[in-house]
Short mmCIF file of the C-alpha atoms (twelve columns), coordinates in Angstrom:
data_MODEL
# 
_entry.id   MODEL 
# 
loop_
_atom_site.group_PDB 
_atom_site.id 
_atom_site.type_symbol 
_atom_site.label_atom_id 
_atom_site.label_alt_id 
_atom_site.label_comp_id 
_atom_site.label_asym_id 
_atom_site.label_seq_id 
_atom_site.Cartn_x 
_atom_site.Cartn_y 
_atom_site.Cartn_z 
_atom_site.pdbx_PDB_model_num 
ATOM 1   C CA . MET A 1   12.283  108.896 -35.346 1 
ATOM 2   C CA . SER A 2   14.868  108.969 -37.462 1 
ATOM 3   C CA . SER A 3   14.953  106.993 -40.596 1 
ATOM 4   C CA . GLU A 4   17.694  104.390 -38.966 1 
ATOM 5   C CA . THR A 5   15.875  104.242 -35.837 1 
ATOM 6   C CA . HIS A 6   12.855  103.001 -37.651 1 
ATOM 7   C CA . VAL A 7   14.913  100.473 -39.770 1 
ATOM 8   C CA . ALA A 8   16.368  98.981  -36.829 1 
ATOM 9   C CA . GLY A 9   13.267  98.557  -34.942 1 
ATOM 10  C CA . HIS A 10  11.531  96.998  -38.050 1 
ATOM 11  C CA . ALA A 11  14.385  94.455  -38.358 1 
ATOM 12  C CA . GLU A 12  14.163  93.554  -34.721 1 
ATOM 13  C CA . GLU A 13  10.343  92.918  -35.107 1 
ATOM 14  C CA . HIS A 14  11.078  90.865  -38.102 1 
ATOM 15  C CA . ALA A 15  13.811  88.662  -36.365 1 
ATOM 16  C CA . PHE A 16  10.853  87.502  -33.758 1 
ATOM 17  C CA . ARG A 17  7.977   87.349  -36.085 1 
ATOM 18  C CA . GLN A 18  7.008   83.972  -37.402 1 
ATOM 19  C CA . HIS A 19  6.347   83.649  -41.220 1 
ATOM 20  C CA . HIS A 20  2.616   82.727  -41.249 1 
ATOM 21  C CA . PHE A 21  1.826   86.030  -39.407 1 
ATOM 22  C CA . ILE A 22  1.235   89.384  -40.939 1 
ATOM 23  C CA . ASN A 23  3.125   91.413  -38.448 1 
ATOM 24  C CA . ALA A 24  4.167   91.406  -35.264 1 
ATOM 25  C CA . GLU A 25  0.759   92.663  -33.680 1 
ATOM 26  C CA . GLN A 26  -0.889  89.886  -35.353 1 
ATOM 27  C CA . GLN A 27  1.472   87.539  -33.817 1 
ATOM 28  C CA . PHE A 28  1.394   89.095  -30.355 1 
ATOM 29  C CA . ASP A 29  -2.491  88.937  -30.365 1 
ATOM 30  C CA . THR A 30  -2.729  85.379  -31.458 1 
ATOM 31  C CA . SER A 31  -0.584  84.392  -28.663 1 
ATOM 32  C CA . LYS A 32  -2.580  86.048  -26.075 1 
ATOM 33  C CA . LEU A 33  -5.544  84.763  -27.304 1 
ATOM 34  C CA . GLY A 34  -3.912  81.243  -27.056 1 
ATOM 35  C CA . MET A 35  -2.847  81.964  -23.469 1 
ATOM 36  C CA . TRP A 36  -6.183  83.102  -22.357 1 
ATOM 37  C CA . LEU A 37  -7.935  79.835  -23.657 1 
ATOM 38  C CA . PHE A 38  -5.284  78.007  -21.773 1 
ATOM 39  C CA . LEU A 39  -6.026  79.838  -18.613 1 
ATOM 40  C CA . ALA A 40  -9.614  79.043  -18.968 1 
ATOM 41  C CA . THR A 41  -9.013  75.118  -19.192 1 
ATOM 42  C CA . GLU A 42  -6.922  75.834  -16.037 1 
ATOM 43  C CA . ILE A 43  -9.889  77.575  -14.358 1 
ATOM 44  C CA . LEU A 44  -12.401 74.667  -15.376 1 
ATOM 45  C CA . MET A 45  -9.888  72.163  -13.884 1 
ATOM 46  C CA . PHE A 46  -9.804  74.167  -10.477 1 
ATOM 47  C CA . GLY A 47  -13.449 74.970  -10.420 1 
ATOM 48  C CA . GLY A 48  -14.177 71.198  -10.611 1 
ATOM 49  C CA . LEU A 49  -12.231 71.127  -7.269  1 
ATOM 50  C CA . PHE A 50  -14.049 74.201  -5.941  1 
ATOM 51  C CA . VAL A 51  -17.312 72.460  -6.436  1 
ATOM 52  C CA . GLY A 52  -16.515 69.098  -5.194  1 
ATOM 53  C CA . TYR A 53  -15.093 70.873  -2.132  1 
ATOM 54  C CA . GLY A 54  -18.006 73.069  -1.238  1 
ATOM 55  C CA . LEU A 55  -20.555 69.886  -1.915  1 
ATOM 56  C CA . MET A 56  -18.828 67.618  0.898   1 
ATOM 57  C CA . GLN A 57  -18.608 70.905  3.072   1 
ATOM 58  C CA . GLY A 58  -22.215 70.988  2.946   1 
ATOM 59  C CA . VAL A 59  -22.703 67.166  3.594   1 
ATOM 60  C CA . TYR A 60  -20.143 67.193  6.410   1 
ATOM 61  C CA . PRO A 61  -19.967 70.551  7.813   1 
ATOM 62  C CA . GLU A 62  -18.424 69.492  11.343  1 
ATOM 63  C CA . ALA A 63  -15.616 67.855  9.972   1 
ATOM 64  C CA . TRP A 64  -15.023 70.749  7.648   1 
ATOM 65  C CA . VAL A 65  -15.030 72.967  10.638  1 
ATOM 66  C CA . ALA A 66  -12.672 70.592  12.614  1 
ATOM 67  C CA . GLY A 67  -10.295 70.605  9.570   1 
ATOM 68  C CA . HIS A 68  -9.963  74.602  9.640   1 
ATOM 69  C CA . HIS A 69  -8.784  74.659  12.857  1 
ATOM 70  C CA . HIS A 70  -5.538  72.533  11.981  1 
ATOM 71  C CA . LEU A 71  -4.575  75.286  9.363   1 
ATOM 72  C CA . ASP A 72  -2.322  78.151  10.357  1 
ATOM 73  C CA . ARG A 73  -4.066  81.054  9.149   1 
ATOM 74  C CA . ILE A 74  -0.806  83.427  9.863   1 
ATOM 75  C CA . MET A 75  0.965   81.064  7.306   1 
ATOM 76  C CA . GLY A 76  -1.790  81.153  4.852   1 
ATOM 77  C CA . ALA A 77  -2.103  85.256  5.173   1 
ATOM 78  C CA . ILE A 78  1.887   85.542  4.573   1 
ATOM 79  C CA . ASN A 79  1.716   83.351  1.602   1 
ATOM 80  C CA . THR A 80  -0.965  85.502  0.366   1 
ATOM 81  C CA . VAL A 81  0.994   88.602  0.621   1 
ATOM 82  C CA . PHE A 82  4.013   86.952  -1.059  1 
ATOM 83  C CA . LEU A 83  1.936   86.312  -4.091  1 
ATOM 84  C CA . LEU A 84  0.296   89.540  -4.198  1 
ATOM 85  C CA . CYS A 85  3.771   90.976  -4.037  1 
ATOM 86  C CA . SER A 86  4.597   88.631  -6.829  1 
ATOM 87  C CA . SER A 87  2.013   89.923  -8.997  1 
ATOM 88  C CA . PHE A 88  3.030   93.445  -8.633  1 
ATOM 89  C CA . THR A 89  6.756   92.690  -9.664  1 
ATOM 90  C CA . MET A 90  5.566   90.578  -12.523 1 
ATOM 91  C CA . VAL A 91  3.395   93.411  -13.680 1 
ATOM 92  C CA . MET A 92  6.475   95.887  -13.365 1 
ATOM 93  C CA . ALA A 93  8.602   93.172  -15.294 1 
ATOM 94  C CA . VAL A 94  6.290   93.195  -17.998 1 
ATOM 95  C CA . HIS A 95  6.252   96.837  -18.216 1 
ATOM 96  C CA . SER A 96  9.905   97.320  -17.718 1 
ATOM 97  C CA . ALA A 97  10.382  94.682  -20.896 1 
ATOM 98  C CA . SER A 98  7.757   96.841  -23.184 1 
ATOM 99  C CA . THR A 99  9.547   99.900  -22.378 1 
ATOM 100 C CA . ASN A 100 13.266  98.967  -23.098 1 
ATOM 101 C CA . GLN A 101 14.611  98.896  -19.375 1 
ATOM 102 C CA . LYS A 102 16.629  95.718  -19.346 1 
ATOM 103 C CA . SER A 103 18.046  96.026  -15.788 1 
ATOM 104 C CA . LYS A 104 14.414  96.612  -14.136 1 
ATOM 105 C CA . THR A 105 13.211  93.692  -16.035 1 
ATOM 106 C CA . VAL A 106 15.519  91.396  -14.737 1 
ATOM 107 C CA . VAL A 107 15.343  92.862  -11.102 1 
ATOM 108 C CA . ASN A 108 11.401  92.499  -11.313 1 
ATOM 109 C CA . LEU A 109 11.615  89.170  -12.154 1 
ATOM 110 C CA . LEU A 110 14.322  88.265  -9.577  1 
ATOM 111 C CA . LEU A 111 11.789  89.530  -6.935  1 
ATOM 112 C CA . THR A 112 9.198   87.637  -8.407  1 
ATOM 113 C CA . LEU A 113 11.092  84.365  -7.981  1 
ATOM 114 C CA . GLY A 114 12.099  85.418  -4.614  1 
ATOM 115 C CA . PHE A 115 8.418   85.702  -3.480  1 
ATOM 116 C CA . ALA A 116 7.502   82.588  -5.257  1 
ATOM 117 C CA . ALA A 117 10.408  80.827  -3.446  1 
ATOM 118 C CA . GLY A 118 9.067   82.080  -0.053  1 
ATOM 119 C CA . PHE A 119 5.693   80.863  -0.750  1 
ATOM 120 C CA . LEU A 120 7.151   77.517  -1.167  1 
ATOM 121 C CA . VAL A 121 9.037   77.488  1.795   1 
ATOM 122 C CA . ILE A 122 6.279   78.456  4.002   1 
ATOM 123 C CA . LYS A 123 3.975   75.640  2.335   1 
ATOM 124 C CA . TYR A 124 6.957   73.033  3.098   1 
ATOM 125 C CA . PHE A 125 6.512   74.039  6.806   1 
ATOM 126 C CA . GLU A 126 2.845   73.830  6.576   1 
ATOM 127 C CA . TYR A 127 3.025   70.400  4.770   1 
ATOM 128 C CA . SER A 128 5.460   69.125  7.462   1 
ATOM 129 C CA . HIS A 129 3.172   69.728  10.293  1 
ATOM 130 C CA . LYS A 130 0.461   68.059  8.840   1 
ATOM 131 C CA . PHE A 131 2.531   64.949  7.950   1 
ATOM 132 C CA . HIS A 132 3.803   65.156  11.542  1 
ATOM 133 C CA . ASP A 133 0.398   65.168  13.112  1 
ATOM 134 C CA . GLY A 134 -0.893  62.590  10.649  1 
ATOM 135 C CA . LEU A 135 -3.234  65.088  9.102   1 
ATOM 136 C CA . LEU A 136 -3.270  63.402  5.813   1 
ATOM 137 C CA . PRO A 137 -5.933  62.357  3.083   1 
ATOM 138 C CA . GLY A 138 -8.061  59.174  3.103   1 
ATOM 139 C CA . ARG A 139 -6.548  56.057  4.634   1 
ATOM 140 C CA . PHE A 140 -3.197  57.819  5.362   1 
ATOM 141 C CA . PHE A 141 -5.073  60.030  7.975   1 
ATOM 142 C CA . SER A 142 -3.677  59.038  11.447  1 
ATOM 143 C CA . TYR A 143 -4.564  62.111  13.753  1 
ATOM 144 C CA . ALA A 144 -4.752  60.931  17.473  1 
ATOM 145 C CA . GLY A 145 -6.222  64.217  18.759  1 
ATOM 146 C CA . GLY A 146 -10.147 62.822  17.879  1 
ATOM 147 C CA . GLY A 147 -12.803 64.842  15.785  1 
ATOM 148 C CA . PRO A 148 -14.954 63.711  12.926  1 
ATOM 149 C CA . SER A 149 -13.604 60.856  11.028  1 
ATOM 150 C CA . GLN A 150 -14.304 62.853  7.833   1 
ATOM 151 C CA . GLN A 151 -11.384 65.039  8.448   1 
ATOM 152 C CA . ALA A 152 -9.603  62.800  6.011   1 
ATOM 153 C CA . MET A 153 -11.959 63.967  3.044   1 
ATOM 154 C CA . PHE A 154 -10.921 67.528  4.229   1 
ATOM 155 C CA . PHE A 155 -7.338  67.185  3.990   1 
ATOM 156 C CA . GLY A 156 -7.681  65.119  0.695   1 
ATOM 157 C CA . PHE A 157 -9.243  68.173  -0.722  1 
ATOM 158 C CA . TYR A 158 -6.726  70.482  0.964   1 
ATOM 159 C CA . PHE A 159 -3.700  68.677  -0.046  1 
ATOM 160 C CA . ALA A 160 -5.206  68.243  -3.813  1 
ATOM 161 C CA . MET A 161 -6.143  71.733  -4.353  1 
ATOM 162 C CA . THR A 162 -3.097  73.594  -2.686  1 
ATOM 163 C CA . GLY A 163 -0.569  70.728  -4.069  1 
ATOM 164 C CA . LEU A 164 -2.147  71.142  -7.398  1 
ATOM 165 C CA . HIS A 165 -1.559  75.227  -7.091  1 
ATOM 166 C CA . GLY A 166 1.733   74.277  -5.413  1 
ATOM 167 C CA . ILE A 167 2.760   72.466  -8.927  1 
ATOM 168 C CA . HIS A 168 1.414   75.526  -10.981 1 
ATOM 169 C CA . VAL A 169 4.119   77.993  -8.812  1 
ATOM 170 C CA . VAL A 170 6.827   75.569  -9.353  1 
ATOM 171 C CA . ILE A 171 5.840   75.615  -13.145 1 
ATOM 172 C CA . GLY A 172 5.435   79.264  -12.945 1 
ATOM 173 C CA . MET A 173 8.926   79.471  -11.441 1 
ATOM 174 C CA . ALA A 174 10.537  77.571  -14.054 1 
ATOM 175 C CA . LEU A 175 8.908   79.828  -16.606 1 
ATOM 176 C CA . ILE A 176 10.025  82.972  -15.057 1 
ATOM 177 C CA . THR A 177 13.534  81.599  -14.812 1 
ATOM 178 C CA . TRP A 178 13.407  81.142  -18.809 1 
ATOM 179 C CA . ILE A 179 12.189  84.506  -19.435 1 
ATOM 180 C CA . LEU A 180 14.770  85.990  -16.950 1 
ATOM 181 C CA . LEU A 181 17.663  84.112  -18.810 1 
ATOM 182 C CA . ARG A 182 16.473  85.636  -21.979 1 
ATOM 183 C CA . ALA A 183 16.130  89.106  -20.350 1 
ATOM 184 C CA . MET A 184 19.488  89.076  -18.993 1 
ATOM 185 C CA . LYS A 185 20.714  88.557  -22.673 1 
ATOM 186 C CA . GLY A 186 18.549  91.461  -23.736 1 
ATOM 187 C CA . GLU A 187 16.092  89.790  -25.958 1 
ATOM 188 C CA . PHE A 188 13.146  91.767  -25.096 1 
ATOM 189 C CA . SER A 189 12.376  95.232  -25.955 1 
ATOM 190 C CA . SER A 190 9.389   97.152  -26.881 1 
ATOM 191 C CA . ALA A 191 9.393   95.509  -30.284 1 
ATOM 192 C CA . TYR A 192 9.234   92.357  -28.830 1 
ATOM 193 C CA . TYR A 193 8.085   91.077  -25.148 1 
ATOM 194 C CA . THR A 194 5.497   88.641  -25.783 1 
ATOM 195 C CA . PRO A 195 7.112   85.855  -23.719 1 
ATOM 196 C CA . VAL A 196 7.106   88.027  -20.604 1 
ATOM 197 C CA . ASP A 197 3.701   89.071  -21.314 1 
ATOM 198 C CA . LEU A 198 2.380   85.730  -21.219 1 
ATOM 199 C CA . VAL A 199 4.401   84.186  -18.460 1 
ATOM 200 C CA . GLY A 200 2.908   87.179  -16.518 1 
ATOM 201 C CA . LEU A 201 -0.668  86.099  -17.383 1 
ATOM 202 C CA . TYR A 202 -0.019  82.681  -16.319 1 
ATOM 203 C CA . TRP A 203 1.373   84.076  -12.999 1 
ATOM 204 C CA . HIS A 204 -1.449  85.960  -12.263 1 
ATOM 205 C CA . LEU A 205 -3.763  83.072  -12.626 1 
ATOM 206 C CA . VAL A 206 -1.555  81.172  -10.013 1 
ATOM 207 C CA . ASP A 207 -1.820  84.139  -7.709  1 
ATOM 208 C CA . LEU A 208 -5.872  84.638  -8.390  1 
ATOM 209 C CA . ILE A 209 -6.643  80.835  -7.717  1 
ATOM 210 C CA . TRP A 210 -4.608  81.268  -4.081  1 
ATOM 211 C CA . ILE A 211 -6.925  84.214  -3.459  1 
ATOM 212 C CA . TYR A 212 -9.676  81.611  -3.649  1 
ATOM 213 C CA . LEU A 213 -8.121  79.119  -1.856  1 
ATOM 214 C CA . PHE A 214 -6.913  81.139  1.052   1 
ATOM 215 C CA . PRO A 215 -10.360 82.258  2.325   1 
ATOM 216 C CA . LEU A 216 -11.956 78.928  1.310   1 
ATOM 217 C CA . LEU A 217 -9.394  76.728  3.149   1 
ATOM 218 C CA . TYR A 218 -8.170  79.061  6.153   1 
ATOM 219 C CA . LEU A 219 -11.302 81.471  6.846   1 
ATOM 220 C CA . VAL A 220 -14.278 80.024  5.927   1 
ATOM 221 C CA . SER A 221 -15.932 77.743  8.561   1 
# 
């Protein structure tokens, strides 16, 4: 590496390094640790819902089986594929950002947004069908097709878990849009791509949670 390249890289690193960090590596490691701690709290939040869901399934197994039959497994499977593909494109975006490939970073972030949007579109059609049939939580449950009355509790968990997950998808899309705009300006390189990496970690958690939600809601009976 020439002295000019070394100086340029050092200057770029210094431009993004906060004054209270010794170097860019320490800043990156600290930021990543903070993100992992945040993700741990997210897992605890969803974990409470998972535990509650499992306990109530043990108490009202017939209602849970009846509720499962109202969910579209094909739509759930397509959404699973969308999120798995989005995880792959997010990984590629991080790799591209860390190897000074601006155009590939932008393309992969756009693809990630596209898969996320596809997920939400399918979820919209799923929710619309539930609203139309009256398959709603609690006192709003008005399904006329019969079955155990405790189905209202099943759909309470369904909307709570998928709704909370959907909010996280929207937040993730907002964050991806933020780093996409910065990537288009050429702000990321091998010297600094921390935001891309951290948003990528968040997005992988969103995908991982759905990997648990899909079999729990759509497959297990």
